C-alpha positions in Angstrom: 28.3 -242.1 -22.3 24.4 -242.1 -21.6 21.7 -242.6 -24.4 19.0 -240.3 -24.5 16.4 -240.7 -27.3 13.1 -237.6 -27.4 10.5 -238.7 -29.0 8.4 -235.3 -30.8 10.2 -232.5 -31.6 7.3 -229.8 -31.0 7.8 -226.5 -28.6 8.5 -229.0 -25.6 11.0 -231.5 -27.5 13.1 -228.9 -28.6 12.9 -226.6 -25.5 14.4 -230.0 -24.0 17.0 -230.6 -26.4 17.8 -226.7 -25.8 18.1 -227.0 -22.2 20.2 -230.4 -22.4 22.9 -228.5 -24.7 22.8 -225.9 -22.2 22.9 -227.2 -19.1 25.2 -229.9 -20.2 28.0 -228.0 -20.8 28.2 -226.3 -17.3 28.1 -230.2 -15.8 30.0 -232.8 -15.3 27.1 -235.0 -15.8 26.9 -233.6 -19.3 28.6 -236.4 -20.9 25.7 -237.7 -23.2 24.3 -238.7 -27.0 20.9 -236.9 -28.0 19.0 -238.6 -30.6 15.4 -237.0 -31.6 12.6 -238.1 -33.5 10.8 -235.7 -35.1 7.3 -236.5 -37.0 7.6 -233.5 -39.2 10.0 -233.1 -42.0 10.7 -229.7 -41.4 12.6 -227.5 -39.0 10.9 -227.3 -35.9 8.8 -224.3 -35.3 6.4 -222.2 -32.5 3.4 -223.7 -32.9 1.5 -221.2 -31.0 1.5 -218.7 -33.9 0.2 -220.9 -36.5 -2.8 -218.7 -36.5 -1.0 -215.3 -36.3 0.9 -216.4 -39.5 -2.7 -217.0 -40.5 -3.7 -214.4 -40.4 -0.9 -212.4 -42.0 0.6 -211.0 -38.9 3.9 -212.4 -39.1 5.5 -214.3 -41.9 6.4 -217.9 -41.6 9.7 -217.6 -41.5 9.4 -215.6 -37.9 8.0 -219.0 -36.4 11.2 -221.3 -36.9 12.9 -222.1 -33.8 16.9 -222.6 -33.6 18.4 -225.3 -34.8 20.3 -228.0 -32.7 23.7 -226.9 -33.2 25.8 -229.6 -30.7 27.9 -232.6 -31.6 26.2 -234.7 -29.0 22.6 -234.0 -31.2 21.1 -235.8 -34.1 18.1 -234.6 -35.2 16.1 -237.2 -37.4 13.4 -235.3 -38.8 10.5 -236.7 -41.0 10.7 -240.2 -38.6 7.9 -241.1 -36.4 8.2 -243.2 -32.8 5.8 -246.3 -33.7 7.2 -248.8 -30.9 8.6 -249.1 -27.6 10.5 -252.5 -26.4 10.6 -251.7 -22.9 12.4 -254.5 -21.6 15.3 -254.0 -24.2 15.1 -249.9 -24.2 14.9 -249.5 -27.6 13.0 -247.7 -29.6 11.3 -248.1 -33.5 11.1 -245.2 -35.8 8.6 -245.8 -38.7 11.2 -245.8 -41.2 12.6 -249.4 -39.4 15.5 -247.8 -37.7 16.2 -249.2 -33.9 17.6 -247.1 -31.0 18.8 -247.7 -27.9 18.5 -245.4 -25.1 19.2 -245.3 -21.6 16.5 -242.6 -21.1 13.5 -242.3 -23.2 11.3 -239.1 -23.4 7.8 -238.3 -24.7 7.3 -235.5 -26.4 5.0 -236.5 -28.9 2.6 -233.9 -28.4 -1.4 -233.7 -28.9 -3.7 -234.4 -31.8 -7.0 -232.3 -33.3 -9.9 -234.2 -31.8 -12.5 -234.1 -34.6 -16.1 -233.6 -33.9 -18.5 -236.6 -34.3 -19.9 -235.3 -37.9 -21.0 -236.6 -40.6 -19.0 -236.1 -44.7 -15.7 -234.9 -42.5 -13.4 -237.9 -43.1 -12.6 -241.0 -46.1 -10.5 -243.1 -46.8 -7.6 -241.0 -47.4 -8.4 -238.9 -43.7 -10.1 -235.3 -44.1 -12.3 -234.8 -47.0 -11.0 -232.2 -49.4 -11.9 -228.5 -47.8 -11.9 -229.8 -44.3 -8.8 -228.5 -42.3 -7.5 -228.4 -38.8 -4.4 -226.3 -37.7 -2.1 -228.0 -35.8 1.1 -228.2 -38.0 3.0 -226.3 -40.8 1.3 -228.6 -42.9 -2.0 -227.8 -42.3 -1.3 -224.0 -42.3 -0.1 -224.6 -45.9 -3.0 -226.6 -47.2 -5.7 -223.6 -45.5 -3.9 -220.9 -47.3 -3.8 -222.9 -50.6 -7.8 -223.5 -50.1 -8.4 -219.6 -49.6 -6.5 -218.7 -52.7 -8.1 -221.4 -54.9 -11.5 -220.4 -53.7 -14.3 -219.5 -56.2 -14.8 -215.7 -55.8 -16.8 -214.7 -58.8 -16.9 -211.9 -61.3 -18.2 -208.6 -61.9 -21.8 -208.5 -60.2 -21.0 -211.3 -58.7 -18.0 -211.3 -57.1 -17.7 -212.6 -53.4 -15.4 -213.2 -51.0 -14.6 -216.9 -49.4 -17.3 -218.0 -47.4 -14.9 -220.5 -44.2 -16.8 -222.1 -41.4 -14.6 -222.6 -38.1 -16.9 -225.1 -35.5 -15.5 -225.0 -32.5 -15.8 -221.3 -30.4 -12.3 -222.2 -27.6 -9.4 -219.7 -27.9 -8.3 -221.5 -31.2 -11.5 -221.3 -33.4 -11.8 -217.3 -32.4 -8.4 -216.6 -32.9 -8.4 -218.8 -36.3 -12.3 -217.2 -37.4 -10.5 -213.8 -36.9 -7.4 -214.9 -39.1 -10.0 -216.3 -41.8 -11.8 -212.4 -41.7 -8.0 -211.1 -42.2 -7.4 -213.0 -44.7 -10.6 -211.7 -46.5 -12.8 -214.5 -46.1 -16.7 -214.3 -44.7 -16.7 -216.2 -41.5 -19.3 -218.3 -39.9 -18.1 -219.3 -36.2 -20.5 -222.0 -34.5 -20.0 -223.3 -30.8 -22.1 -226.3 -29.5 -21.6 -224.6 -26.0 -23.7 -222.0 -24.4 -20.9 -219.3 -24.8 -17.4 -219.1 -26.1 -14.7 -219.9 -24.2 -16.9 -221.9 -22.0 -14.2 -223.9 -20.2 -12.7 -220.3 -19.4 -14.9 -217.6 -19.1 -18.5 -217.0 -17.1 -21.1 -216.3 -19.6 -20.5 -212.2 -18.5 -17.1 -212.2 -19.8 -18.3 -214.2 -23.3 -20.7 -211.7 -24.2 -18.5 -209.0 -24.7 -16.1 -211.4 -26.0 -19.2 -212.0 -28.8 -19.9 -208.6 -29.1 -16.2 -207.7 -30.0 -16.4 -210.6 -32.6 -19.2 -210.1 -34.6 -17.9 -206.3 -34.4 -14.9 -207.6 -36.5 -16.9 -209.2 -39.2 -17.2 -213.0 -37.6 -21.1 -214.1 -37.2 -21.1 -215.9 -34.3 -23.8 -218.4 -33.2 -23.6 -220.3 -30.0 -25.5 -223.4 -28.6 -25.5 -224.6 -32.2 -24.7 -227.7 -33.2 -23.5 -229.0 -36.4 -25.0 -232.1 -37.7 -22.3 -232.9 -41.4 -20.3 -231.5 -43.6 -21.5 -231.9 -47.0 -19.7 -232.4 -50.6 -21.2 -231.7 -54.0 -21.2 -234.8 -56.3 -17.6 -233.8 -57.8 -16.5 -233.9 -54.3 -16.2 -230.6 -53.8 -16.8 -229.2 -50.5 -20.7 -227.6 -50.3 -21.5 -226.7 -46.6 -22.0 -227.6 -43.3 -25.6 -228.5 -42.6 -26.5 -228.2 -38.8 -28.5 -230.0 -36.0 -32.0 -227.8 -37.4 -31.4 -228.8 -40.9 -30.4 -225.1 -42.0 -27.3 -225.0 -44.2 -24.3 -222.6 -44.5 -22.6 -222.6 -47.3 -18.5 -223.0 -47.5 -15.4 -223.0 -49.1 -13.8 -223.8 -46.5 -14.5 -225.5 -43.0 -12.2 -225.4 -39.9 -12.2 -227.7 -37.4 -11.3 -226.3 -33.4 -12.8 -228.6 -31.1 -9.6 -228.6 -29.0 -6.9 -231.6 -28.7 -6.5 -235.0 -27.1 -3.1 -236.1 -25.9 -1.2 -238.2 -28.1 -0.6 -241.4 -26.2 -0.9 -244.3 -28.9 2.7 -244.8 -28.7 2.9 -245.2 -24.9 -0.4 -247.6 -24.6 1.4 -249.5 -26.9 4.2 -249.9 -24.8 2.6 -250.6 -22.1 2.5 -247.2 -20.2 -0.2 -246.3 -17.9 -2.3 -243.7 -19.6 -5.2 -241.3 -17.9 -5.9 -238.2 -20.4 -2.1 -238.2 -21.3 0.7 -240.4 -20.0 0.7 -240.5 -16.4 3.9 -239.3 -14.7 5.4 -237.9 -11.2 6.8 -234.8 -9.9 10.1 -236.2 -11.4 8.4 -236.4 -15.2 8.9 -240.3 -15.1 6.6 -242.6 -16.1 4.8 -244.1 -12.9 4.7 -247.4 -14.7 8.6 -247.0 -16.1 11.1 -244.7 -14.4 13.4 -244.9 -17.9 10.7 -243.4 -19.7 9.3 -239.9 -19.3 6.8 -237.7 -21.1 6.6 -233.6 -21.3 4.4 -230.9 -22.9 0.8 -232.2 -23.9 1.4 -236.0 -24.1 2.1 -236.0 -20.1 -0.4 -235.3 -17.3 1.4 -235.0 -13.9 -0.6 -237.5 -11.3 -2.9 -236.0 -9.4 -3.3 -233.0 -12.0 -6.0 -231.5 -13.8 -5.4 -231.7 -17.5 -6.6 -228.1 -17.7 -2.4 -226.7 -18.5 -2.3 -228.7 -21.2 -2.7 -227.0 -24.6 -0.6 -224.2 -23.1 2.9 -223.4 -23.7 3.9 -222.5 -20.7 3.4 -225.5 -18.8 5.2 -227.6 -21.8 8.2 -225.5 -21.8 8.2 -225.6 -17.8 8.1 -229.0 -17.9 11.4 -229.6 -20.5 13.4 -227.3 -17.7 12.7 -229.5 -15.0 13.7 -232.6 -16.9 16.8 -231.2 -18.5 18.2 -230.7 -15.3 16.8 -234.4 -14.2 18.4 -236.2 -16.9 21.4 -234.5 -16.4 21.4 -235.4 -12.4 19.9 -232.6 -10.9 17.5 -232.7 -8.1 14.8 -230.8 -9.7 11.0 -231.6 -9.2 8.2 -230.5 -11.1 5.3 -228.8 -9.1 3.0 -227.4 -11.4 3.0 -223.9 -13.6 0.7 -220.9 -13.5 -1.3 -221.1 -16.8 -1.7 -218.0 -19.4 -4.0 -218.7 -22.1 -3.5 -215.9 -24.5 -5.9 -214.6 -27.4 -4.3 -212.0 -29.5 -5.9 -211.7 -33.0 -6.1 -208.2 -34.3 -9.2 -206.3 -32.4 -9.6 -209.0 -30.3 -7.2 -209.7 -26.9 -7.9 -212.1 -24.3 -6.0 -212.6 -21.5 -6.6 -215.7 -18.9 -4.3 -216.2 -16.0 -4.4 -219.3 -13.2 -2.0 -219.8 -10.8 -0.8 -223.2 -10.0 -2.5 -225.5 -7.9 0.4 -225.9 -5.6 0.6 -222.1 -5.3 -2.7 -221.9 -4.8 -2.8 -224.2 -2.1 -0.2 -222.2 -0.3 -2.7 -219.3 0.2 -4.0 -219.3 4.1 -7.2 -221.3 4.1 -8.7 -218.7 6.7 -9.2 -216.3 3.7 -12.2 -215.8 2.0 -11.6 -215.5 -1.7 -12.7 -212.2 -3.2 -13.2 -211.5 -6.8 -13.9 -208.0 -8.5 -15.7 -207.7 -12.0 -15.6 -204.4 -13.7 -17.7 -204.8 -17.4 -18.0 -202.2 -19.7 -20.5 -203.4 -23.1 -19.6 -200.4 -24.8 -16.3 -200.1 -24.6 -15.7 -203.8 -25.2 -13.9 -204.7 -22.1 -14.1 -207.0 -18.9 -11.5 -207.2 -16.6 -11.8 -209.5 -13.2 -9.3 -210.8 -10.7 -9.9 -213.6 -7.5 -7.6 -212.9 -4.9 -7.0 -215.3 -2.1 -4.6 -215.3 0.9 -3.2 -212.6 0.4 -2.3 -213.6 -3.6 -4.1 -213.1 -6.7 -4.9 -216.2 -8.2 -6.7 -216.0 -11.3 -7.5 -213.0 -14.0 -10.1 -212.6 -16.5 -8.9 -209.1 -18.8 -11.0 -208.6 -22.4 -10.8 -205.8 -24.3 -8.1 -203.9 -22.1 -5.1 -206.5 -21.3 -3.2 -203.6 -20.2 -2.8 -205.1 -17.0 -2.1 -208.4 -17.9 1.7 -208.3 -17.4 1.6 -206.8 -13.8 -0.8 -209.7 -12.6 1.2 -212.3 -14.3 3.8 -211.2 -12.1 1.5 -211.4 -9.2 0.4 -214.7 -9.7 3.6 -215.8 -10.5 5.6 -213.9 -7.5 3.8 -213.3 -4.9 4.2 -209.3 -3.7 2.0 -207.0 -1.6 -1.4 -206.2 -2.6 -4.1 -203.5 -2.3 -6.8 -203.4 0.2 -9.3 -203.4 -2.5 -8.7 -205.6 -5.2 -10.1 -203.7 -7.6 -7.0 -201.6 -7.8 -5.3 -204.0 -9.4 -7.4 -203.5 -12.6 -6.2 -199.7 -13.0 -3.3 -198.1 -13.1 -2.7 -195.2 -10.5 -3.3 -193.0 -13.3 -6.3 -194.5 -14.3 -8.3 -194.5 -11.1 -7.5 -191.0 -10.8 
């Protein structure tokens, strides 16, 4: 019987376990014993939906993922993998347990990036009032902080004040979620415009205008210097680089994430912005160890797909097949980044690099853009070699499903790419 150990029970790890159970019922190679170490104590959940719970759009119980129901699977929730002995093929847990493996899968995810600000950390971790949003426990702390925030009485009554540091997808989504929870929100972003790694200035201007219209105070090209606390330890505010101070009852840091590679690095595995793996999703250092999801980086691939759910789930499906003896290979993923906060709709699509490489090199890429500042919409699509390779939709995302299908499964395209951005009825 093959012994498989999975370190990490987030979305990638959960999808891998489900894939092994499903595929293992239909293959002779499905004779395995699977142990999962999950650092979080509770049941698995859909991390992508945490901002939706923060906003009050969905109930917390609706993000739960199905429990593994198979006698071959043991899930040890609340146990973090802390060490790997590659020579003896052993994994150590933080509870002192030791597990032997024939195949080890690292699905350890990512950690929030903490910006270089004074006043955010003490010996216990993040200081009171300072938060990130990566786990269910993070969400519950934010909710508790909002509930406890002073609101004043009578004529002095006011809303809780929140400062969000970071204007990427998570930052914008959390800023909107906090306004829906009744907070006054200031969003500060050091870059030249919101989502500056994904949007051009024209598209970002539409997004900023939409956010401001929803009550979010947006400042770009704005750097925070420190988080300030009162003498009694309570949060006081955020000091900006120009010396201006923003009052705050809550600070949420949304400055991106970094692959959780410490376990792999301690074991001597090759790490470069993720655990380096090949198209088999096996470590380039040790073929008995695999990595998927946010902690992994396919050799030769860019890091842009990390932090998105679809690549992690596709990697899990490929690895489930491989662990059961089938010759599947990971060829990269098309990506869809969505922001679906109430009143803010964004879809950013990009074809997998392997698909872009298949485009005819003798063709010139064509990009069309339609921007309507009054309506708050921006639509753009890029076509190259007879296929859709990217698209950005803001405000009006009605074409997202159709464009996503064309990114994944190319079909006949209209002569003028602008027609991809409209329904026939809309064009008429």
